[in-house]
Backbone bond lengths (Angstrom), bond angles and torsions (degrees), N, CA, C in turn:
res aa  C-N    CA-C-N  psi(-1)  N-CA   C-N-CA  omega(-1)  CA-C   N-CA-C  phi
1 M - - - 1.451 - - 1.518 110.07 -
2 Q 1.289 116.53 131.83 1.460 122.11 177.94 1.519 109.92 -99.64
3 Q 1.336 116.20 142.38 1.453 121.45 -179.66 1.519 109.85 -134.19
4 K 1.327 115.15 144.33 1.458 119.86 173.40 1.527 108.95 -153.89
5 Q 1.317 115.00 142.30 1.453 120.28 179.32 1.520 110.41 -88.67
6 V 1.323 115.49 136.87 1.460 121.80 -179.24 1.525 108.29 -134.53
7 P 1.316 118.30 157.88 1.470 120.23 178.67 1.522 111.73 -72.13
8 L 1.317 116.06 157.37 1.454 121.53 176.86 1.528 110.25 -66.34
9 S 1.314 116.37 140.95 1.453 120.92 176.44 1.529 109.60 -92.73
10 A 1.334 116.30 173.35 1.457 120.70 177.23 1.530 110.99 -63.69
11 A 1.342 115.97 -35.41 1.471 120.01 178.44 1.529 110.56 -66.16
12 D 1.326 117.32 -38.77 1.462 120.56 177.12 1.522 110.93 -61.93
13 A 1.325 116.07 -45.15 1.463 120.58 179.56 1.523 111.24 -61.82
14 Q 1.340 117.22 -37.55 1.458 121.20 178.88 1.521 110.85 -66.08
15 L 1.346 117.14 -41.18 1.460 120.81 178.18 1.520 111.02 -62.41
16 L 1.329 117.45 -43.95 1.460 120.69 179.15 1.525 110.62 -63.43
17 K 1.320 116.40 -35.16 1.454 120.65 177.98 1.520 111.15 -67.61
18 E 1.341 117.22 -41.08 1.456 121.37 179.13 1.517 111.29 -63.94
19 L 1.324 117.24 -32.19 1.461 121.45 178.88 1.519 111.84 -82.83
20 E 1.329 117.47 0.47 1.460 124.09 179.49 1.528 111.07 58.66
21 I 1.323 115.01 39.71 1.458 120.84 174.77 1.525 108.14 -91.10
22 I 1.324 116.42 130.43 1.455 120.60 -178.41 1.527 109.37 -64.12
23 P 1.336 117.95 126.37 1.473 119.65 179.31 1.522 111.72 -57.73
24 G 1.299 115.06 140.87 1.463 120.78 179.24 1.506 109.78 -161.22
25 T 1.299 116.15 -151.38 1.468 121.17 178.53 1.522 108.47 -94.12
26 Y 1.319 115.83 113.81 1.452 121.10 -179.32 1.524 109.21 -116.99
27 E 1.327 114.79 151.53 1.455 121.11 176.80 1.522 108.59 -113.39
28 K 1.321 115.26 125.41 1.457 119.65 177.66 1.519 109.36 -109.90
29 T 1.326 115.45 131.78 1.457 121.27 -178.85 1.515 109.54 -128.40
30 V 1.313 116.61 134.13 1.460 122.49 175.03 1.518 108.34 -101.97
31 C 1.332 116.58 121.05 1.462 122.74 179.94 1.521 108.90 -113.61
32 S 1.300 116.78 133.36 1.463 120.88 179.39 1.517 109.60 -139.40
33 G 1.319 115.50 144.80 1.451 120.29 179.73 1.515 110.43 172.82
34 H 1.327 115.35 -169.85 1.468 122.04 -177.88 1.523 108.35 -96.22
35 L 1.328 115.97 113.22 1.459 121.65 -176.97 1.525 110.71 -78.15
36 V 1.334 116.10 134.33 1.465 120.11 178.59 1.530 112.54 -117.85
37 R 1.358 116.75 -17.87 1.460 118.01 179.01 1.525 110.40 -160.06
38 L 1.331 115.07 143.36 1.455 122.39 174.37 1.517 107.60 -128.41
39 E 1.339 116.34 131.47 1.453 119.25 -179.43 1.522 110.61 -144.80
40 L 1.328 114.69 158.43 1.445 121.55 174.94 1.527 108.26 -84.53
41 A 1.332 116.81 123.77 1.459 122.01 -176.52 1.520 110.22 -106.07
42 E 1.323 115.71 -172.20 1.456 120.51 -177.89 1.529 111.34 -67.72
43 N 1.337 114.70 157.63 1.467 122.74 178.83 1.532 112.80 60.24
44 H 1.337 116.49 28.11 1.470 121.76 176.16 1.537 112.12 63.32
45 T 1.296 116.52 35.42 1.464 121.03 176.81 1.523 109.60 -103.32
46 L 1.336 115.40 165.57 1.458 122.01 175.01 1.517 109.05 -106.69
47 R 1.329 114.96 142.92 1.468 120.00 178.72 1.521 108.61 -123.80
48 Y 1.322 115.84 121.68 1.463 123.31 -179.53 1.529 109.00 -106.44
49 Y 1.323 116.52 120.13 1.472 121.41 177.98 1.526 109.59 -99.42
50 F 1.315 116.07 135.46 1.459 122.05 178.68 1.521 110.14 -108.00
51 E 1.339 114.99 164.59 1.460 120.02 -171.83 1.522 113.58 -65.37
52 D 1.336 118.57 -19.13 1.456 120.59 178.48 1.524 112.79 -87.87
53 G 1.351 117.13 5.94 1.458 121.42 178.13 1.517 114.54 94.39
54 Q 1.306 118.88 -13.78 1.458 121.20 178.73 1.532 110.56 -78.20
55 F 1.306 115.67 159.68 1.465 119.81 178.15 1.524 109.93 -142.99
56 V 1.339 113.64 159.49 1.462 122.50 176.57 1.519 107.06 -123.53
57 Q 1.336 115.82 130.45 1.461 121.03 -179.72 1.520 108.51 -126.55
58 A 1.341 116.56 126.91 1.464 119.93 -175.72 1.520 110.32 -159.74
59 F 1.348 114.69 165.63 1.456 122.07 173.93 1.533 108.66 -86.22
60 P 1.325 119.00 119.79 1.472 119.21 178.93 1.525 111.50 -74.74
61 L 1.327 115.96 137.12 1.462 121.34 173.32 1.522 107.33 -92.24
62 L 1.314 117.00 116.08 1.454 121.87 -174.31 1.525 110.58 -116.03
63 C 1.332 115.04 150.96 1.458 121.44 -179.11 1.521 110.16 -68.67
64 M 1.336 114.54 135.23 1.457 120.01 177.41 1.515 108.38 -149.62
65 Q 1.354 116.89 103.74 1.464 123.01 179.80 1.524 111.70 54.41
66 G 1.327 115.79 45.01 1.450 121.21 174.80 1.509 115.24 83.80
67 S 1.331 118.85 1.31 1.453 121.44 178.83 1.526 109.28 -133.34
68 A 1.322 116.39 174.35 1.455 121.17 -179.33 1.527 110.50 -88.03
69 A 1.320 116.60 149.58 1.458 121.43 -179.58 1.527 109.45 -146.12
70 L 1.338 115.03 155.74 1.463 122.27 175.56 1.530 108.00 -111.68
71 P 1.329 118.14 93.56 1.467 120.02 -177.75 1.523 111.90 -78.87
72 Q 1.316 114.81 162.81 1.453 121.15 170.66 1.531 107.35 -88.64
73 L 1.314 116.20 96.90 1.460 120.86 -174.43 1.524 111.33 -68.52
74 T 1.342 115.50 141.53 1.457 121.65 177.75 1.530 111.84 -118.51
75 Q 1.345 117.57 -25.48 1.459 121.55 178.21 1.515 109.27 -147.28
76 A 1.332 115.74 151.54 1.466 121.00 178.34 1.516 109.39 -150.03
77 A 1.324 116.18 134.50 1.461 122.34 176.13 1.517 108.27 -145.78
78 G 1.334 116.59 145.18 1.455 119.79 -178.92 1.519 112.01 -159.25
79 L 1.308 114.98 171.56 1.457 120.86 176.06 1.528 109.65 -70.65
80 V 1.301 115.99 146.37 1.466 121.24 175.87 1.519 109.26 -123.95
81 H 1.346 114.73 172.00 1.467 121.57 -176.85 1.525 109.56 56.06
82 Q 1.331 114.21 47.94 1.452 122.13 -177.62 1.528 109.34 -133.21
83 P 1.340 117.88 146.98 1.469 119.70 170.27 1.517 109.92 -72.74
84 V 1.328 116.28 126.04 1.459 121.47 -173.84 1.525 109.39 -131.21
85 R 1.353 114.85 142.85 1.457 120.90 173.25 1.523 109.13 -119.60
86 L 1.336 115.48 126.17 1.455 121.87 -179.80 1.522 109.18 -115.02
87 E 1.317 116.45 136.41 1.460 121.20 174.09 1.525 107.45 -113.90
88 T 1.323 116.28 114.42 1.459 121.44 -177.13 1.524 109.89 -114.05
89 V 1.325 115.03 146.15 1.465 121.78 177.27 1.518 107.98 -122.25
90 R 1.323 116.36 122.59 1.464 120.97 178.95 1.520 109.70 -83.40
91 C 1.315 115.32 125.72 1.464 121.84 -177.97 1.522 107.23 -126.88
92 G 1.307 117.20 103.23 1.458 120.52 -175.45 1.514 110.96 87.31
93 A 1.324 115.79 -166.36 1.464 120.33 -174.42 1.525 112.84 -75.14
94 D 1.330 117.02 -44.38 1.467 119.96 -172.45 1.521 113.62 -127.38
95 T 1.309 118.13 16.76 1.462 120.77 -178.12 1.517 110.43 -110.20
96 W 1.343 114.86 125.18 1.460 121.01 177.51 1.522 108.73 -120.03
97 L 1.317 115.27 130.92 1.459 121.78 176.63 1.527 109.55 -103.77
98 L 1.328 115.52 150.82 1.462 121.09 -175.21 1.524 109.20 -124.33
99 P 1.334 118.37 85.99 1.471 120.18 -178.40 1.520 114.22 -77.80
100 V 1.335 118.03 -28.47 1.469 120.82 -174.40 1.517 110.28 -131.18
101 V 1.337 116.17 128.50 1.471 123.67 171.45 1.526 106.49 -130.14
102 L 1.307 116.84 122.57 1.466 120.19 -176.78 1.519 110.16 -131.66
103 Y 1.323 115.19 117.73 1.465 121.60 172.31 1.526 106.26 -86.78
104 E 1.313 115.82 104.71 1.456 121.23 -166.32 1.526 113.85 -64.59
105 A 1.330 117.71 -23.76 1.468 120.08 -179.61 1.527 112.76 -82.72
106 H 1.342 116.82 -6.17 1.471 119.88 -175.75 1.524 110.54 -134.32
107 P 1.320 118.07 69.22 1.470 119.73 175.88 1.531 110.39 -73.15
108 E 1.326 115.52 157.78 1.455 119.38 178.56 1.525 110.43 -85.69
109 V 1.314 116.06 159.93 1.460 123.12 173.90 1.520 106.80 -114.26
110 S 1.316 117.36 118.63 1.461 120.61 -175.74 1.522 110.84 -117.79
111 Q 1.310 114.97 150.59 1.462 122.52 177.56 1.519 107.87 -142.52
112 E 1.319 116.82 120.44 1.457 121.34 -179.48 1.520 110.10 -106.31
113 Q 1.315 114.66 144.02 1.461 120.63 -177.71 1.522 108.99 -138.83
114 P 1.332 118.50 111.28 1.460 119.36 173.55 1.517 109.89 -56.76
115 I 1.310 116.15 136.93 1.448 119.67 -173.09 1.515 112.15 -64.81
116 L 1.347 117.58 -23.19 1.462 119.91 177.61 1.524 110.24 -62.75
117 T 1.339 116.23 -39.35 1.468 120.65 177.49 1.517 110.68 -64.31
118 A 1.332 116.43 -43.12 1.465 120.19 179.39 1.518 111.11 -64.59
119 A 1.330 117.02 -39.42 1.462 120.19 179.89 1.520 110.99 -66.39
120 R 1.317 117.43 -40.79 1.460 120.62 178.49 1.521 110.72 -63.69
121 S 1.330 116.23 -39.26 1.464 119.80 178.31 1.524 110.62 -62.75
122 S 1.334 116.31 -43.36 1.466 120.20 178.50 1.519 110.67 -64.96
123 L 1.333 116.90 -41.58 1.462 120.73 179.22 1.526 111.42 -63.73
124 L 1.338 117.41 -38.14 1.458 121.34 179.15 1.529 111.36 -64.25
125 K 1.322 116.97 -40.89 1.461 120.40 178.37 1.527 110.94 -63.29
126 D 1.343 116.21 -44.05 1.465 119.42 179.13 1.522 111.82 -64.38
127 T 1.333 115.55 -38.56 1.466 119.73 179.21 1.527 111.03 -63.31
128 C 1.313 117.18 -42.18 1.467 121.22 178.45 1.531 111.09 -62.84
129 L 1.331 116.69 -37.31 1.460 120.08 179.29 1.530 111.20 -65.96
130 V 1.345 116.13 -46.12 1.464 119.65 178.60 1.523 110.60 -63.57
131 A 1.339 116.69 -39.92 1.461 120.44 179.25 1.525 111.28 -62.84
132 L 1.324 117.29 -37.33 1.463 120.67 178.61 1.528 110.84 -65.13
133 V 1.341 115.93 -44.83 1.470 119.32 178.48 1.526 110.37 -62.48
134 F 1.324 116.23 -42.44 1.462 120.94 179.76 1.531 111.08 -62.76
135 A 1.336 117.28 -40.46 1.467 121.02 -179.41 1.524 111.34 -65.09
136 I 1.332 116.28 -38.21 1.469 119.54 179.31 1.526 110.41 -66.09
137 I 1.339 115.61 -46.50 1.469 119.30 179.79 1.525 110.61 -63.26
138 L 1.312 116.92 -40.53 1.463 121.10 -178.64 1.527 111.06 -65.89
139 S 1.318 117.18 -38.90 1.465 120.60 179.21 1.529 110.83 -63.22
140 V 1.325 115.35 -44.25 1.461 119.02 178.44 1.522 110.86 -64.42
141 L 1.332 115.91 -39.83 1.462 121.06 -179.93 1.524 111.35 -62.68
142 F 1.321 118.00 -47.98 1.460 122.13 179.57 1.529 111.23 -61.94
143 Y 1.320 115.39 -36.29 1.468 118.74 -179.80 1.533 110.84 -65.54
144 V 1.343 114.81 -39.60 1.471 118.52 -176.83 1.513 111.67 -75.40
145 I 1.352 117.24 -51.26 1.466 119.62 -174.78 1.518 112.02 -79.95
146 G 1.319 117.67 -7.80 1.452 120.00 178.44 1.511 113.40 -76.21
147 M 1.305 116.66 -13.94 1.462 120.08 178.10 1.530 109.31 -76.63
148 P 1.337 118.73 131.84 1.479 121.73 -176.88 1.508 113.05 -55.36
149 E 1.347 116.86 -38.29 1.458 118.08 -175.51 1.530 112.41 -73.00
150 H 1.351 116.41 -15.98 1.461 119.29 179.64 1.525 112.35 -105.85
151 F 1.323 118.50 -2.39 1.461 120.59 -172.82 1.535 110.14 -79.24
152 S 1.314 115.77 127.67 1.469 122.73 174.76 1.518 108.07 -164.10
153 T 1.339 115.22 154.75 1.474 119.49 -179.66 1.527 112.16 -61.31
154 P 1.329 120.57 -47.59 1.473 119.61 177.12 1.524 112.78 -57.34
155 A 1.348 115.22 -37.65 1.467 118.14 179.84 1.512 111.40 -65.43
156 V 1.359 115.80 -39.03 1.464 119.46 179.13 1.534 110.66 -64.30
157 L 1.368 115.47 -46.70 1.468 119.33 -179.16 1.526 110.87 -63.54
158 L 1.333 115.05 -43.97 1.455 118.78 179.31 1.531 111.91 -65.96
159 G 1.335 115.09 -34.73 1.461 118.47 -179.85 1.523 113.11 -70.77
160 W 1.341 116.50 -31.27 1.469 119.20 -179.91 1.522 112.56 -79.42
161 T 1.314 118.49 -18.81 1.468 120.75 -175.99 1.532 113.32 -63.76
162 P 1.356 119.49 -49.08 1.481 118.30 -179.37 1.527 114.05 -59.77
163 P 1.360 119.69 -48.63 1.466 117.05 179.73 1.522 112.90 -64.75
164 A 1.347 117.10 -32.86 1.465 119.33 178.36 1.525 110.31 -64.77
165 L 1.343 117.09 -40.20 1.460 120.59 177.84 1.523 111.53 -65.81
166 V 1.346 115.93 -39.63 1.468 120.05 178.98 1.520 110.90 -63.11
167 V 1.352 116.04 -46.31 1.466 120.05 -179.61 1.523 110.53 -64.47
168 G 1.344 117.35 -43.16 1.460 120.07 -179.83 1.520 112.23 -62.31
169 A 1.337 116.07 -44.22 1.460 119.88 179.19 1.528 110.97 -64.87
170 G 1.340 115.03 -39.62 1.464 118.64 179.09 1.514 112.40 -64.66
171 L 1.328 116.89 -41.99 1.461 120.15 179.04 1.525 111.56 -65.52
172 C 1.320 117.77 -40.93 1.466 120.97 178.17 1.528 110.61 -62.33
173 F 1.341 115.91 -41.52 1.466 119.76 179.10 1.529 111.45 -63.80
174 M 1.336 116.95 -43.47 1.464 120.07 -177.88 1.522 112.18 -67.49
175 I 1.341 116.22 -41.63 1.466 119.49 179.84 1.524 110.35 -65.02
176 R 1.322 117.48 -40.25 1.468 120.73 178.75 1.526 111.17 -65.15
177 R 1.319 115.61 -43.10 1.467 119.66 178.67 1.523 111.13 -65.48
178 Y 1.298 116.45 -39.59 1.459 121.84 -179.86 1.534 110.72 -62.98
179 R 1.337 117.09 -44.31 1.457 120.89 179.89 1.527 111.14 -66.55
180 H 1.332 116.62 -41.15 1.457 120.11 177.95 1.522 111.07 -62.60
181 Y 1.331 115.31 -38.94 1.465 120.38 179.60 1.527 110.67 -62.30
182 L 1.314 117.63 -43.63 1.461 121.76 -179.01 1.522 111.86 -69.68
183 K 1.337 117.37 -32.65 1.453 119.94 -179.34 1.520 112.18 -73.14
184 S 1.327 117.00 -30.95 1.457 120.32 -172.92 1.513 113.21 -83.15
185 I 1.335 119.00 -41.04 1.454 120.90 -176.20 1.525 111.37 -138.02
186 T 1.314 115.52 153.71 1.456 120.34 -176.64 1.521 113.27 -119.46
187 H 1.336 117.76 -22.06 1.462 119.31 -174.78 1.523 109.78 -154.94
188 R 1.332 114.79 147.29 1.457 120.44 177.81 1.521 108.88 -138.48
189 A 1.327 116.25 136.21 1.464 121.59 178.96 1.525 108.90 -135.02
190 T 1.305 115.45 146.49 1.464 121.59 178.10 1.518 109.05 -120.88
191 I 1.325 116.00 128.43 1.461 122.33 178.68 1.519 108.02 -126.14
192 R 1.305 116.34 130.53 1.466 119.79 178.55 1.522 109.30 -137.42
193 G 1.315 114.20 153.32 1.457 119.76 -179.80 1.513 110.60 167.16
194 V 1.308 115.76 -170.41 1.459 122.14 -179.07 1.527 109.75 -86.58
195 V 1.321 116.43 135.03 1.463 120.64 174.91 1.523 108.31 -71.07
196 T 1.325 116.38 118.38 1.465 120.35 -178.81 1.520 112.84 -97.89
197 E 1.334 116.57 -25.72 1.466 120.89 177.15 1.522 109.99 -144.16
198 Q 1.327 115.03 145.37 1.463 122.01 172.30 1.520 107.26 -126.80
199 L 1.327 116.17 115.77 1.458 121.88 -175.85 1.522 109.19 -120.57
200 Q 1.316 115.82 136.35 1.458 121.12 176.29 1.519 108.74 -118.86
201 G 1.345 115.68 140.69 1.445 119.54 -178.34 1.511 112.06 -163.01
202 V 1.330 115.07 -179.78 1.460 122.37 -176.10 1.520 109.04 -125.63
203 I 1.340 116.05 133.72 1.459 122.72 173.42 1.520 107.44 -131.96
204 N 1.330 115.74 119.99 1.471 121.54 -179.72 1.523 112.26 53.96
205 G 1.335 116.09 40.40 1.454 121.19 176.68 1.517 114.97 79.78
206 Q 1.338 118.12 0.74 1.468 121.76 -178.54 1.526 109.79 -107.06
207 D 1.334 117.07 135.15 1.468 121.62 179.54 1.523 110.51 -83.34
208 Y 1.328 115.29 137.32 1.459 122.08 177.39 1.523 109.20 -135.27
209 T 1.334 114.70 155.46 1.458 121.60 173.10 1.521 108.38 -126.70
210 W 1.333 115.94 129.86 1.468 120.95 178.76 1.518 109.73 -108.23
211 Y 1.331 115.22 140.29 1.456 122.51 177.33 1.527 107.39 -120.85
212 R 1.325 115.93 117.82 1.454 119.70 -178.78 1.526 109.76 -89.71
213 I 1.333 115.68 125.61 1.463 123.28 175.25 1.514 106.49 -126.25
214 G 1.319 117.23 117.33 1.453 119.57 -174.33 1.512 109.75 64.10
215 A 1.326 116.69 -130.61 1.466 121.26 -179.66 1.522 112.16 -94.63
216 Q 1.334 119.25 4.70 1.456 121.92 -176.20 1.526 110.53 -114.94
217 A 1.337 114.89 151.00 1.463 121.69 176.64 1.523 108.48 -123.06
218 F 1.335 116.74 129.17 1.455 122.57 -176.92 1.525 109.03 -114.84
219 Y 1.319 115.85 136.61 1.462 119.68 -175.35 1.519 111.62 -101.14
220 S 1.325 114.28 154.15 1.459 122.37 175.55 1.524 107.50 -144.20
221 M 1.323 116.33 144.87 1.454 119.91 177.68 1.516 111.58 -84.48
222 Q 1.337 116.45 -2.70 1.453 122.03 176.47 1.522 109.13 -124.05
223 T 1.314 115.81 147.17 1.460 120.62 177.49 1.521 109.70 -79.63
224 L 1.318 116.68 124.34 1.456 121.88 -178.02 1.527 110.37 -95.40
225 P 1.329 117.43 156.52 1.477 120.04 175.90 1.525 110.89 -78.27
226 A 1.330 116.22 57.06 1.468 121.52 -179.39 1.519 108.25 -136.74
227 T 1.306 116.54 102.35 1.456 122.52 179.77 1.529 109.40 -100.48
228 P 1.340 118.12 165.02 1.467 119.68 178.26 1.525 112.21 -53.60
229 G 1.335 114.66 130.70 1.452 120.82 -177.64 1.511 113.02 106.16
230 Q 1.340 117.88 -16.26 1.453 121.21 179.14 1.521 110.64 -97.40
231 S 1.335 115.37 160.00 1.461 120.87 -179.04 1.522 110.37 -87.43
232 L 1.324 115.14 145.66 1.457 121.41 -179.59 1.522 108.75 -146.15
233 Q 1.321 115.63 140.51 1.461 121.15 176.40 1.524 108.89 -118.16
234 V 1.333 115.95 134.50 1.458 121.83 -178.76 1.524 108.62 -122.13
235 T 1.323 116.40 127.08 1.459 121.87 173.42 1.524 107.85 -103.33
236 I 1.324 116.65 121.48 1.459 122.16 -177.62 1.520 108.44 -105.20
237 V 1.316 116.38 118.85 1.459 121.99 179.27 1.524 108.17 -109.67
238 T 1.330 116.64 122.91 1.461 122.26 -179.05 1.519 109.53 -104.90
239 A 1.329 116.50 127.38 1.461 122.19 -178.76 1.520 110.98 -89.35
240 K 1.326 115.24 173.00 1.454 120.82 -179.28 1.520 112.34 -61.01
241 D 1.342 116.62 -34.80 1.460 120.06 -177.61 1.521 113.06 -81.81
242 G 1.336 117.12 4.33 1.458 121.24 178.46 1.515 114.70 92.18
243 S 1.326 118.69 -9.68 1.464 121.18 178.63 1.521 110.29 -71.56
244 R 1.327 114.97 152.94 1.464 120.46 -178.32 1.521 110.42 -126.43
245 S 1.306 115.50 147.27 1.460 121.69 174.44 1.524 108.51 -127.74
246 F 1.342 115.44 148.40 1.458 121.79 -176.71 1.525 109.72 -115.25
247 R 1.319 115.05 136.20 1.454 121.35 174.16 1.522 107.50 -121.63
248 F 1.330 115.90 122.84 1.451 121.16 -174.50 1.521 110.70 -102.27
249 H 1.332 114.74 141.67 1.458 122.30 176.63 1.525 107.38 -132.63
250 T 1.317 116.80 110.53 1.455 120.66 179.65 1.507 110.47 -81.07
251 Q 1.337 116.01 152.13 1.445 123.19 179.42 1.524 108.65 -128.23
252 Q 1.311 115.35 161.17 1.468 120.03 -175.31 1.523 113.04 -85.64
253 D 1.348 116.70 -13.70 1.453 118.76 -177.28 1.525 110.08 -66.03
254 S 1.314 117.72 145.21 1.467 121.37 178.26 1.513 109.41 -148.54
255 V 1.315 114.70 161.70 1.458 120.61 176.76 1.515 108.49 -123.51
256 A 1.325 115.93 160.59 1.443 120.58 -179.88 1.526 110.77 -70.66
257 I 1.316 116.23 138.99 1.453 121.56 179.63 1.525 108.75 -99.61
């Protein structure tokens, strides 16, 4: 296992602030090597064993409603025989925090989409649907009133009324849906990859399960059929108030553990 000390980053400082830890002198160490075992240790910490016999033991910082949290872990499982990079921050004499865990052979694939783009795409689809209905009605109308024996001004006015009402109602529906869409959410991102760790723990008496994909861990209040080594896709929807919700999609692909 290789180790080197590095300065705290802005993200590290933000995590310490979210945990309401008084700023002070902290030591950050980056550890990298070939992982051979992961286990749940005392005081709800994780212990990573490397092939040279050394180990790293720390409290993992996990995502919880958009901020970092220190859960009381009850179970831990992860990939082994993998190159892993750990970033630990020493806080006090004997306390180590673990903000970053990265299984280097399994990075995540992310795709971000501003919600305005998604809303425009949805609006375009609805517009095409209304236009198709309007074209069908208009074709039938022209066929009927185009005959000399049926042509008259009242017939033309009466014939244009139904499609005009359909188009007007369709436009009102699309504009209302479009505005509601923009008010409810502002951003959407999709992250997919191999689950490298599955951690279960308790925060304020509530059970949670975290699934680590790449360098990020996503929580769910339900246990999903996604164990380490299987593929998982997470859709992150961010609301106007800054809150986030996760939607999980399991896949059948898996890798050897």
